[in-house]
N, CA, C and O atoms as a GROMACS GRO file, in nm:
protein
  300
    1MET      N    1   0.957  -0.713   3.765
    1MET     CA    2   0.831  -0.668   3.702
    1MET      C    3   0.766  -0.539   3.747
    1MET      O    4   0.695  -0.474   3.671
    2VAL      N    5   0.792  -0.503   3.870
    2VAL     CA    6   0.739  -0.382   3.929
    2VAL      C    7   0.772  -0.259   3.827
    2VAL      O    8   0.683  -0.182   3.793
    3GLY      N    9   0.887  -0.249   3.788
    3GLY     CA   10   0.927  -0.134   3.695
    3GLY      C   11   0.851  -0.141   3.570
    3GLY      O   12   0.810  -0.035   3.522
    4SER      N   13   0.828  -0.249   3.515
    4SER     CA   14   0.743  -0.257   3.388
    4SER      C   15   0.590  -0.217   3.413
    4SER      O   16   0.530  -0.144   3.334
    5GLU      N   17   0.534  -0.269   3.525
    5GLU     CA   18   0.406  -0.237   3.566
    5GLU      C   19   0.386  -0.079   3.590
    5GLU      O   20   0.285  -0.019   3.556
    6TYR      N   21   0.490  -0.025   3.650
    6TYR     CA   22   0.495   0.125   3.675
    6TYR      C   23   0.504   0.200   3.526
    6TYR      O   24   0.437   0.300   3.500
    7ASP      N   25   0.594   0.140   3.436
    7ASP     CA   26   0.607   0.215   3.319
    7ASP      C   27   0.477   0.202   3.226
    7ASP      O   28   0.446   0.292   3.148
    8ARG      N   29   0.412   0.098   3.237
    8ARG     CA   30   0.285   0.068   3.157
    8ARG      C   31   0.177   0.165   3.225
    8ARG      O   32   0.103   0.231   3.152
    9ARG      N   33   0.170   0.173   3.344
    9ARG     CA   34   0.079   0.262   3.405
    9ARG      C   35   0.105   0.412   3.377
    9ARG      O   36   0.011   0.489   3.356
   10MET      N   37   0.218   0.446   3.376
   10MET     CA   38   0.268   0.585   3.348
   10MET      C   39   0.218   0.625   3.198
   10MET      O   40   0.166   0.733   3.170
   11ALA      N   41   0.244   0.516   3.102
   11ALA     CA   42   0.224   0.543   2.964
   11ALA      C   43   0.066   0.557   2.946
   11ALA      O   44   0.018   0.633   2.862
   12VAL      N   45  -0.007   0.483   3.027
   12VAL     CA   46  -0.144   0.497   3.008
   12VAL      C   47  -0.201   0.625   3.058
   12VAL      O   48  -0.285   0.690   2.995
   13ASP      N   49  -0.150   0.663   3.184
   13ASP     CA   50  -0.185   0.797   3.234
   13ASP      C   51  -0.141   0.901   3.143
   13ASP      O   52  -0.219   0.994   3.123
   14HIS      N   53  -0.027   0.900   3.084
   14HIS     CA   54   0.024   1.011   2.985
   14HIS      C   55  -0.072   1.017   2.872
   14HIS      O   56  -0.119   1.123   2.830
   15GLY      N   57  -0.101   0.900   2.825
   15GLY     CA   58  -0.187   0.907   2.711
   15GLY      C   59  -0.324   0.953   2.737
   15GLY      O   60  -0.387   1.019   2.654
   16ALA      N   61  -0.369   0.920   2.848
   16ALA     CA   62  -0.519   0.966   2.886
   16ALA      C   63  -0.507   1.120   2.915
   16ALA      O   64  -0.599   1.192   2.879
   17ARG      N   65  -0.407   1.170   2.975
   17ARG     CA   66  -0.393   1.315   2.999
   17ARG      C   67  -0.381   1.395   2.871
   17ARG      O   68  -0.437   1.504   2.860
   18LEU      N   69  -0.304   1.339   2.770
   18LEU     CA   70  -0.297   1.405   2.634
   18LEU      C   71  -0.430   1.406   2.563
   18LEU      O   72  -0.465   1.502   2.494
   19ALA      N   73  -0.507   1.291   2.584
   19ALA     CA   74  -0.628   1.290   2.508
   19ALA      C   75  -0.717   1.382   2.571
   19ALA      O   76  -0.791   1.447   2.496
   20GLN      N   77  -0.724   1.402   2.700
   20GLN     CA   78  -0.809   1.490   2.778
   20GLN      C   79  -0.788   1.617   2.739
   20GLN      O   80  -0.883   1.689   2.708
   21ALA      N   81  -0.637   1.667   2.736
   21ALA     CA   82  -0.616   1.800   2.699
   21ALA      C   83  -0.661   1.837   2.558
   21ALA      O   84  -0.709   1.948   2.535
   22ALA      N   85  -0.645   1.737   2.458
   22ALA     CA   86  -0.677   1.762   2.335
   22ALA      C   87  -0.822   1.782   2.320
   22ALA      O   88  -0.865   1.872   2.248
   23LYS      N   89  -0.907   1.696   2.388
   23LYS     CA   90  -1.051   1.706   2.388
   23LYS      C   91  -1.101   1.841   2.462
   23LYS      O   92  -1.209   1.890   2.429
   24ALA      N   93  -1.032   1.892   2.548
   24ALA     CA   94  -1.081   2.023   2.605
   24ALA      C   95  -1.041   2.131   2.516
   24ALA      O   96  -1.114   2.231   2.512
   25ALA      N   97  -0.924   2.124   2.437
   25ALA     CA   98  -0.886   2.233   2.327
   25ALA      C   99  -0.985   2.230   2.216
   25ALA      O  100  -1.017   2.334   2.160
   26HIS      N  101  -1.038   2.112   2.180
   26HIS     CA  102  -1.124   2.099   2.054
   26HIS      C  103  -1.258   2.157   2.103
   26HIS      O  104  -1.330   2.223   2.028
   27ALA      N  105  -1.291   2.129   2.237
   27ALA     CA  106  -1.433   2.167   2.266
   27ALA      C  107  -1.442   2.317   2.286
   27ALA      O  108  -1.543   2.382   2.257
   28ALA      N  109  -1.329   2.370   2.337
   28ALA     CA  110  -1.298   2.529   2.347
   28ALA      C  111  -1.315   2.588   2.218
   28ALA      O  112  -1.390   2.684   2.203
   29GLN      N  113  -1.243   2.530   2.111
   29GLN     CA  114  -1.248   2.584   1.985
   29GLN      C  115  -1.375   2.585   1.916
   29GLN      O  116  -1.410   2.678   1.844
   30THR      N  117  -1.453   2.470   1.939
   30THR     CA  118  -1.600   2.465   1.882
   30THR      C  119  -1.684   2.562   1.951
   30THR      O  120  -1.780   2.604   1.885
   31ARG      N  121  -1.666   2.613   2.089
   31ARG     CA  122  -1.738   2.711   2.140
   31ARG      C  123  -1.708   2.853   2.105
   31ARG      O  124  -1.785   2.946   2.128
   32GLY      N  125  -1.589   2.864   2.046
   32GLY     CA  126  -1.537   2.986   1.990
   32GLY      C  127  -1.454   3.053   2.112
   32GLY      O  128  -1.413   3.169   2.103
   33ASP      N  129  -1.433   2.982   2.217
   33ASP     CA  130  -1.356   3.041   2.329
   33ASP      C  131  -1.188   3.034   2.299
   33ASP      O  132  -1.119   2.941   2.340
   34HIS      N  133  -1.151   3.116   2.244
   34HIS     CA  134  -1.001   3.117   2.199
   34HIS      C  135  -0.911   3.119   2.328
   34HIS      O  136  -0.810   3.050   2.332
   35ALA      N  137  -0.944   3.190   2.419
   35ALA     CA  138  -0.848   3.191   2.538
   35ALA      C  139  -0.835   3.043   2.588
   35ALA      O  140  -0.727   2.984   2.598
   36ALA      N  141  -0.958   2.991   2.616
   36ALA     CA  142  -0.965   2.854   2.675
   36ALA      C  143  -0.898   2.760   2.585
   36ALA      O  144  -0.822   2.677   2.634
   37ALA      N  145  -0.920   2.762   2.450
   37ALA     CA  146  -0.854   2.674   2.364
   37ALA      C  147  -0.706   2.696   2.359
   37ALA      O  148  -0.640   2.593   2.348
   38ASN      N  149  -0.639   2.814   2.365
   38ASN     CA  150  -0.506   2.839   2.375
   38ASN      C  151  -0.447   2.788   2.499
   38ASN      O  152  -0.332   2.744   2.498
   39GLU      N  153  -0.522   2.788   2.610
   39GLU     CA  154  -0.473   2.728   2.738
   39GLU      C  155  -0.461   2.590   2.734
   39GLU      O  156  -0.367   2.531   2.786
   40ALA      N  157  -0.555   2.533   2.673
   40ALA     CA  158  -0.576   2.383   2.660
   40ALA      C  159  -0.459   2.330   2.577
   40ALA      O  160  -0.388   2.236   2.614
   41TRP      N  161  -0.445   2.393   2.472
   41TRP     CA  162  -0.332   2.343   2.374
   41TRP      C  163  -0.193   2.367   2.443
   41TRP      O  164  -0.103   2.284   2.432
   42ARG      N  165  -0.180   2.478   2.511
   42ARG     CA  166  -0.045   2.503   2.595
   42ARG      C  167  -0.025   2.383   2.694
   42ARG      O  168   0.083   2.326   2.710
   43ARG      N  169  -0.148   2.348   2.763
   43ARG     CA  170  -0.137   2.228   2.855
   43ARG      C  171  -0.103   2.104   2.783
   43ARG      O  172  -0.020   2.028   2.834
   44TYR      N  173  -0.159   2.074   2.667
   44TYR     CA  174  -0.123   1.964   2.590
   44TYR      C  175   0.017   1.954   2.547
   44TYR      O  176   0.073   1.845   2.540
   45GLY      N  177   0.082   2.080   2.514
   45GLY     CA  178   0.218   2.072   2.474
   45GLY      C  179   0.297   2.045   2.592
   45GLY      O  180   0.396   1.974   2.576
   46LEU      N  181   0.270   2.094   2.720
   46LEU     CA  182   0.351   2.067   2.825
   46LEU      C  183   0.338   1.918   2.866
   46LEU      O  184   0.439   1.862   2.908
   47ILE      N  185   0.226   1.853   2.859
   47ILE     CA  186   0.212   1.717   2.885
   47ILE      C  187   0.291   1.634   2.787
   47ILE      O  188   0.350   1.532   2.824
   48ARG      N  189   0.292   1.677   2.657
   48ARG     CA  190   0.360   1.594   2.549
   48ARG      C  191   0.513   1.610   2.582
   48ARG      O  192   0.587   1.513   2.567
   49ASP      N  193   0.561   1.727   2.626
   49ASP     CA  194   0.698   1.757   2.643
   49ASP      C  195   0.750   1.684   2.757
   49ASP      O  196   0.873   1.675   2.762
   50VAL      N  197   0.678   1.627   2.855
   50VAL     CA  198   0.724   1.569   2.966
   50VAL      C  199   0.811   1.437   2.932
   50VAL      O  200   0.896   1.391   3.009
   51ARG      N  201   0.780   1.385   2.810
   51ARG     CA  202   0.857   1.269   2.772
   51ARG      C  203   0.972   1.294   2.678
   51ARG      O  204   1.036   1.201   2.629
   52ARG      N  205   0.997   1.427   2.651
   52ARG     CA  206   1.101   1.476   2.570
   52ARG      C  207   1.227   1.458   2.642
   52ARG      O  208   1.226   1.450   2.765
   53ASP      N  209   1.352   1.450   2.564
   53ASP     CA  210   1.482   1.441   2.634
   53ASP      C  211   1.515   1.593   2.678
   53ASP      O  212   1.498   1.688   2.602
   54PRO      N  213   1.569   1.606   2.818
   54PRO     CA  214   1.576   1.732   2.872
   54PRO      C  215   1.682   1.821   2.791
   54PRO      O  216   1.669   1.943   2.784
   55GLN      N  217   1.782   1.755   2.732
   55GLN     CA  218   1.888   1.831   2.657
   55GLN      C  219   1.820   1.886   2.534
   55GLN      O  220   1.846   1.999   2.494
   56GLU      N  221   1.733   1.808   2.475
   56GLU     CA  222   1.665   1.857   2.347
   56GLU      C  223   1.581   1.987   2.374
   56GLU      O  224   1.577   2.084   2.298
   57LEU      N  225   1.517   1.974   2.489
   57LEU     CA  226   1.436   2.091   2.533
   57LEU      C  227   1.524   2.212   2.567
   57LEU      O  228   1.488   2.324   2.532
   58LEU      N  229   1.627   2.193   2.627
   58LEU     CA  230   1.723   2.294   2.659
   58LEU      C  231   1.772   2.363   2.537
   58LEU      O  232   1.773   2.485   2.524
   59ASP      N  233   1.811   2.279   2.451
   59ASP     CA  234   1.876   2.323   2.311
   59ASP      C  235   1.764   2.406   2.242
   59ASP      O  236   1.786   2.516   2.191
   60GLU      N  237   1.647   2.347   2.244
   60GLU     CA  238   1.531   2.442   2.174
   60GLU      C  239   1.515   2.560   2.254
   60GLU      O  240   1.505   2.663   2.186
   61GLY      N  241   1.509   2.575   2.369
   61GLY     CA  242   1.503   2.696   2.439
   61GLY      C  243   1.608   2.797   2.418
   61GLY      O  244   1.581   2.918   2.421
   62VAL      N  245   1.736   2.748   2.394
   62VAL     CA  246   1.857   2.836   2.374
   62VAL      C  247   1.848   2.887   2.227
   62VAL      O  248   1.886   3.000   2.197
   63ALA      N  249   1.800   2.804   2.141
   63ALA     CA  250   1.780   2.848   2.004
   63ALA      C  251   1.678   2.948   1.989
   63ALA      O  252   1.695   3.044   1.914
   64LEU      N  253   1.558   2.931   2.064
   64LEU     CA  254   1.451   3.032   2.063
   64LEU      C  255   1.510   3.165   2.124
   64LEU      O  256   1.483   3.274   2.075
   65SER      N  257   1.586   3.149   2.227
   65SER     CA  258   1.647   3.275   2.284
   65SER      C  259   1.730   3.344   2.185
   65SER      O  260   1.714   3.465   2.168
   66LYS      N  261   1.818   3.277   2.116
   66LYS     CA  262   1.899   3.338   2.011
   66LYS      C  263   1.821   3.411   1.907
   66LYS      O  264   1.860   3.522   1.872
   67VAL      N  265   1.710   3.356   1.854
   67VAL     CA  266   1.628   3.407   1.765
   67VAL      C  267   1.558   3.536   1.819
   67VAL      O  268   1.542   3.634   1.746
   68ALA      N  269   1.516   3.533   1.952
   68ALA     CA  270   1.457   3.652   2.011
   68ALA      C  271   1.560   3.764   2.021
   68ALA      O  272   1.525   3.877   1.988
   69ILE      N  273   1.692   3.740   2.065
   69ILE     CA  274   1.771   3.837   2.061
   69ILE      C  275   1.814   3.903   1.926
   69ILE      O  276   1.844   4.021   1.915
   70ASP      N  277   1.812   3.813   1.826
   70ASP     CA  278   1.848   3.870   1.679
   70ASP      C  279   1.731   3.959   1.649
   70ASP      O  280   1.757   4.073   1.611
   71LEU      N  281   1.596   3.919   1.663
   71LEU     CA  282   1.495   4.005   1.637
   71LEU      C  283   1.494   4.134   1.701
   71LEU      O  284   1.472   4.239   1.640
   72TRP      N  285   1.522   4.126   1.842
   72TRP     CA  286   1.528   4.249   1.921
   72TRP      C  287   1.627   4.351   1.866
   72TRP      O  288   1.597   4.470   1.855
   73LEU      N  289   1.757   4.296   1.828
   73LEU     CA  290   1.863   4.373   1.783
   73LEU      C  291   1.830   4.433   1.651
   73LEU      O  292   1.889   4.535   1.614
   74GLN      N  293   1.735   4.372   1.572
   74GLN     CA  294   1.690   4.433   1.441
   74GLN      C  295   1.598   4.533   1.464
   74GLN      O  296   1.598   4.626   1.383
   75GLY      N  297   1.518   4.535   1.556
   75GLY     CA  298   1.410   4.635   1.595
   75GLY      C  299   1.469   4.750   1.632
   75GLY      O  300   1.400   4.846   1.667
   0.00000   0.00000   0.00000
């Protein structure tokens, strides 16, 4: 049961961190602080991505790199 308690606690922490980052982003947007909003949304994305499959993240990064190279070669 220790593993399931840990999993449950981690899920709550993850959800709370996501909610906190979203709240900060919305508050910054409301204030018109675009830099703080961008940083808060970046943080939100990083927190969300923690749960993603590492191979999926790697594949996405490789695909983005290929697009960047293609764009650079066109310019």
